[in-house]
N, C-alpha and C positions, 0 to 999 in steps of 0.2 A: 798288149794292154792288158790292164787290168779293171775288172766288174764287180760289183758288187752282187753276191748271190744270196739271192731270197729263200729258194728252197728250204733252207735248216734254219729258219727264225730270222735268217737277214745275219748269221755271225760268221759269215768266213765269206772272202775274199777266191776269185779264181782271177789267176795270172795264165795268159793265153800269148804261148809265142809258135813260132813255125816248125820246132822239134814236137811239140803237145801243149797240154794245161797242167796248170801247177792250183791245188785248191788250199788255201793258207786260213785255217781257224783260229780266230781271233779272242774266241770267248766261249764258255761253254753256256753262258746265258744267253739270252733273246737281244740280239743288237738291233734289230730290221735295219739293217742297212741300205741308206738311199743314194749316196753321192761318193764319187773319188774324183779326187783332184791331186794330180802327179804333179810336183814343183819341186825344180832346184834339190834333188836328189833326197825328196820328202813327198809322204803319200799322205795326203789329209782325205780322211771318210767321216763321213757323217752318220753317227747311230742315234737314229729317231727312237729309239726306245729310249735310251740313258739321258736324251737333253744336249746331247756332246759330240764334239768332234775332236778325232785322236790323231795326232800325228804320227805317222810310223817312218822306219827308217827304210832306207832302200833292199832292208832284207824281210822289211815287213813286220818290224817288232817295235813296240810303239816307244816312243819316248819324250811324250806330253799329250797333256790334252786339257780341255775347256770344257763346262759343263753348266747352263744353265740352271736355276733352281727349282724345285718342283718336283711332282711324281712322276713315273715314267710316262713317259709318251703325253705331256703336259701343253708343251711348247711345239712338236712337230716338226725341228728342224729338218732340212730337209736337201739342202743345195749349201756348195762353200765355192768361192772363186777370192782369189787374190785383187785387188783392186785400191786403186788412190794409197795404198800402203798401209792396208790393213787387210787382215782376214774377213771376209764377209761370213755371213751363212743368213740362210734365208728361213723364216720360221711363221708359223699361223699366228701367232701371239705370246704374249706372259700370259700366260696361263697356270694355277698352280696345281690341278688335279687332272690323273689321271684322260686324257682326250678331252675335256671341258671344252676345247673349240669345236666341238657336236655340237653344242650349245646355238653356235653362230661365230662367223670367224670375216662379217663384210668389215673392211676397215681397221680391223685388228693387227693385222700380217705386219710384220718387220723386216728390215734385213739389219743386222747389228754386228759389230765388232765383236765376233767373238771371243778375242783374248783379252776383251776390257768389260765388256758386257755393255757398250754403251748402241745405244739405238744411230744408224745411219739412216735410213727410209723407214719411214711409217706411212700409214694410213693405206695399206694395202690386205687385198683379200687373196689369203692363200697363197704367196710367192713362190714359185718355185724356179729351176732353172738358171742361177747366176751366170754370165757368159759375160767375157770380155773380149772385146775388139777394136785395139786401137787404144784410145783413150776414151772410150764410152763402156755403159756396164748396161746391158740387155738383160731383161728377167720375164718372166710370164706372171702377170697377175691374173692368177688363172680362173678362179672364182668371177670374175668380171671379164673372161673371155680375153683378155687383151694382151698384148704383147708390149712393155714399154722400155723406153730406151731413155738413158741418162748422161749427163757430164757431170762428174761427180754426184750433188746432192740434187742438182738441178735437171728436172724433168724435159725433155727436150720434145718427145713425142708419146703418141700411142696408137696402139693399131690395134682395132676391134677385129676381132675374127670370129667366127661360126662354130666355137667350142670352145671344150675346156683345155685353155692353153698349158702343156708341160713337154719340156724338151725344145731345145734352142741349138743348132748348126749353123756354119756358115760356110762360104766358100768366096772366092775372087769377086762375083759379083753378086750373091744371094742369100738369103736368108732361108733357113728351113724350121717352121716352127711344127711343131707335134698338137693334134687335136684329139681329144679321149671323149668317150663318152662315159663320163664320170657319173662317180656315186653321189657327188656333192653338186653339180649343175646340169642343167639341161643344154642339148644344143639348142640353138636360136635357126637350124638351117634343120629343116625336117628332109633334107635331102640325106645327112650323114646318118648311115646305120651304121655305121663303126668308125672306127679312129681313122685317124688320116694323115698327111703330113702336106700342110701347105709353102708353097715355093715364092718366095717374096724377091721383088730387086731391091737391092741393098740400098741404091741411090732412090728409088721412088717410094719404097713400101708397096709397089703395086702387086697384087696378087697375080704371078705367071702362072701355075701348076697348082692343082690341088690331086694327090693320092691317096686313095682309099686301102688302108690296110685292114687284113682280117684278122682283126682283133679288136677288144675293145677300149683297150687304153694305152697311148705312150706313155712311157717317164721319161726317154731320154733319146735323144739322137745324137749320133758322129758319125761325122765324112772321115773315112778308114782306107788308107792307099794299101794294101795288103797282097799278099802272094796267093793264089790258088791254094797253098798248102794247109794256110790255113784257116779258111774258109770249113773247112770241116767242123773245127775245135771250135770255131765260133757257132757252128749247128748242131752243137753237142744239147745244150742246153733244151734247143726248141724239140729235136729228137727225141729227148728223154720225156719231156712234157707232153708229147703227143703220144707216146707210148703208154705213159700212164693214164692219159684221158681214155685211150682205148681200153686199157687195163679196168679202169672205171666204167666204164659204158657196157663192156660185157660185165663185168658184177651186177652193175644194175639192173642190165637185161636177165640175168638169171635171177635176180631178187624180184621183178618183178613177175618172171613168168612163176616161180612158184608162190609169189603173192596170189595171180591169180587160181592156181591151182586149190589152193588153200582158203579162198575167200567164195570159191564157186557153190557151196552150202548156202551160205548166204546171202546171195545175190537177192532169191527169190525174197527171201527176207528185208533184204534193206530194200527192193521194190516195193514191198507192203508197206515198208514203212515210210517210203517216200508218199506212196499213195495215200495214206494217213496224214500224212503231212501236209500233202497237195489240202484233203479232206479241211483238215485244222485252219489251213491257211484260207482258205474258203471262207471256214465258219468264221474265222476273227475278222475278214474281210467286210462280212456282213453285219459282225457285231460292232464293227468300225462305222459301217452305216448308220446302224442305227444308234451310236454312240452320239453320231454327230448331227443325225436329226434330234436326238434328245437335246444336245446342244442349241440349236435352233429355236425349238420351242421353249428352252427355258430363258434364252436371248429374246425373245419375243415377248415373254409374260414379264419378262423383267424389265422390258420398254414399256408394257402395260402398266406393270405395279411402279415405273418410274413415272409415270404419266397419272395414274390415280394419285400417286403419292403429289405430285403436285398440284391436283386440283385440291385434295384437301388440304392442302396447307393454301389454297388459295379458300377454302370455304372456312377457317379457321380464322383466317385473316379479316374476311366479312364480319362472321359471327364476333370476334372482338371490337370491330368497328363497330357494330349494330349495340354490342354491350354498352359501349363508351355512349353510344346516342341515348340508348336509355338511361343511363346513368345521369346524362346532362338534362334530360328530359325530366327526371323525379327530381332532380335539385331544381329545375325552371316550377315546376309545379308547387312543391315545396315553398318556395318563396312566392309564388301564386296564392299560397293558401294563406299564408303567414299576412300577406296584402289584403285578401279577403275578410279575414277576421278583425285586421286592423282597422279596416273599410267599416266591420258591422259595427265594429265598436264603437269607432265615431261617429255612424248613422246612430246606434243606442241614445249618444250623447243628443245629436239633432234631436232625434224625437222629443227624447226626456225634455230638452229646453223648450221646444215647440208646444209641449202639454202644457208645461207650467207656465209657457205664454197665453196659450190658449185659458187656461186655468183664471189667470189674472184677469184676463181680458173677460172673460163671462162674469166674475166676480165685481169688474168693474162697469161690465155694461148692467149687469144687473141694480148694480147699486145707483145708476144713474137714470135707471128706467124706475126704480123706486121713487127719486127722488123728482121725476118729471111726473109722476103719476101723482105726485102728492099736491105737488105745484096744479095738475089740472084739477084736481079734489077741490082745493081751494079756489081755483078760479070758477069752479061751479058753483059751488055755494057762496060766495061773494053775488053772484048772479041771481 
């Protein structure tokens, strides 16, 4: 069995045999190896760091490679399978910059023909675990928490699962799908407190079993028919990792104890500083309350000012209307004055005419009276 070894920046493979294990380093530089496919005397490994799939001979010597463009770990290639006459690889997307996929991957994921660079499937979200069973292609659409099944490029079925899906294995009647507490997607099942393996019926895709695994993440699942002699070699990495974890924990404890001893004199100062901080916090809270009250008062004053402004505006409108009325009254008074002057002039003319007529009447009456008196005198003298 050949596994990608992650401990040394993912730049070596570990070959596990009944007689023991062999570690083969593929590069001096970081490769971040993710997947291994052994097929027809060839071994294909996915070097995620370099966006490439490397083909090795039976002695694990490189004979060919295919690489996507972009900076290191731009596409996040992670799985490889031979299907539909093509060497397919899954990737988070066609990104250009280092881990640009951290900005978002929903719908960006692809399965590509790594030899031609052509897209085989798209619209995925962090796809992993390409697995061929008969004429079907299975994959984990991890960010969407799905298992997907394709015949060619046609999607036949999707199965929603309660965790970040990654890792597929199969037996005669069952499918085994890994669920992780991923850094990229939250579980939809509150019961999931660790990684797990879900067992599905291959025909109905109904969940049959659910096994919790004492780990946060699962990368892949394999069903192995091995002898007991190989088991220690398979557990070598786990034992080594547990030992390193124990050493790290002991080192942490010693460091923490030293930290406690060193910081003992500063605890009182820290407590005093915390008390001052609490007092300052209270004062800030009081100041905030006063500020809120001031804001409320200002808001009320602003409302009263707006009301006064409205009333002033109405008063101005009434004043302008009064001015218009007064102006109109002045105009009417001027017209009335002109009419009075005209009437006075006409009255003066009538008075003059009347005086002239009176004078003429007076003269006429006087002449007539004088004539009558003369006639009367003449009449008297005759008698």
